[in-house]
N, C-alpha and C positions, 0 to 999 in steps of 0.2 A: 506591483510590490511582490516582491520574494516572498511567499508566507504560505506556509501549513498551518492551519488551525483546527481544534476540535470541532468546530460548526462543519467542518468537510465530511465526505464520504469515502472511506481507505477500502480498496478491493485489490488484494493479491492472486497476481497470475497461477493458476493452480499447475504449473509445470516450469521446469527452470527456462531460464531463456540465454541465447548467445549474447552477451555483453556487447557484443560488435554492432548490433542493431542502433539505430537511431532512432528519432522523432516519428519518422514515417512509417518503420518499419513494427515500432511498439503501438503505432494509433491502429496498425491493421491488427495486432494482436487481442487489441482492446475489441474491435467490431468482432472480429472473428470468434476468437475461441473464448474471450469473454463474456460476448456478446452485450455490452454495453457500450454506451454513447461517449466515444471519447472528447466530446466537445461539451459533455453535461457540467463539467467544473468540478468532477468528482476527480479522486486522487488514485491513480494507478501503480501498483508495485510490481515489481520483476528480479527476481532473485537469479544469479549465477548458479549452476551445478555445482560447484564446489562452495556454496553459499558464503562466500566471501566479497562478493559486489552486490549490491542493490542498484537498480535504477528507478527513478519517479516521475511518473507523466502528468501534467497537469496542466488542463488549459485554464488559462488565465483571459478572461475579456477578449483579448487581442490576437493570441498567440500562444504558443507552449511553452512551458517551462520543464527544463529535463535536469532534473538533478541526480547526480551519481555518489555511491562512496563505495566505497574499497577497502575493508579493514587489512591492518599491517599482520594482527593476529587475531586468530579467533574466527568464529563464523557468526552468522545470521543463524535465530533461532525462528522455525517456520509456524505462524500458530495453527492449531487442529481446522482441518476442512468442516464447514458447514454441512452437512448432508442434507438437511431440510431444504435449503436454499441453493445448494448445488455452488456454494461462492465461497471465494476465503474473502469475506467483509469484515472488515474490522474495526472498534473503536480507536478514538485517538490516544487513549490510554494505551491500548495493545499497543499502538504504531510506536509511540514513546518507547516503551519498554522495549520494543522490538531494536530500535534505532539503540537504545542505550546500552544492548547487552544482558539485561535481566532477564532472568528466565521466565518466559510467560507463563508454563504450564505449572509453575507452584507458585506463582504472586496469588496471593487471594484479595480480592477487592473487599471494602467495606462497603458497609449499605448506605448510601446517599440519600437524599431526597432529590427528586428529581421532578421539575414542574417545566411542563412544554409549554414556553410562554408564545408560542407562534399559535396557538388555537384560536 
């Protein structure tokens, strides 16, 4: 099924990417540049130099899904780099804001109860 959900982990490549790259070139970037496992079920995001195109790579059970969004006007805002982890790992909420064109840096999240039921 084609779906991206809140339960998934989202990771943004730390540098701009040539949008001519396909699944297997992006797979290699995940392994070498991002130091992550492309088959983990995590979601990997790649943004073009001019920030008008984004590709999203996701392994789903038996194959890769490659999503692509090309903006006709405007650009994608890139979240801040997490210096402690050395990654651009983002929450579902940040991913949705980024895709919808909302200013991530000025968005303020309200406190919510978050009970981890997986314990």
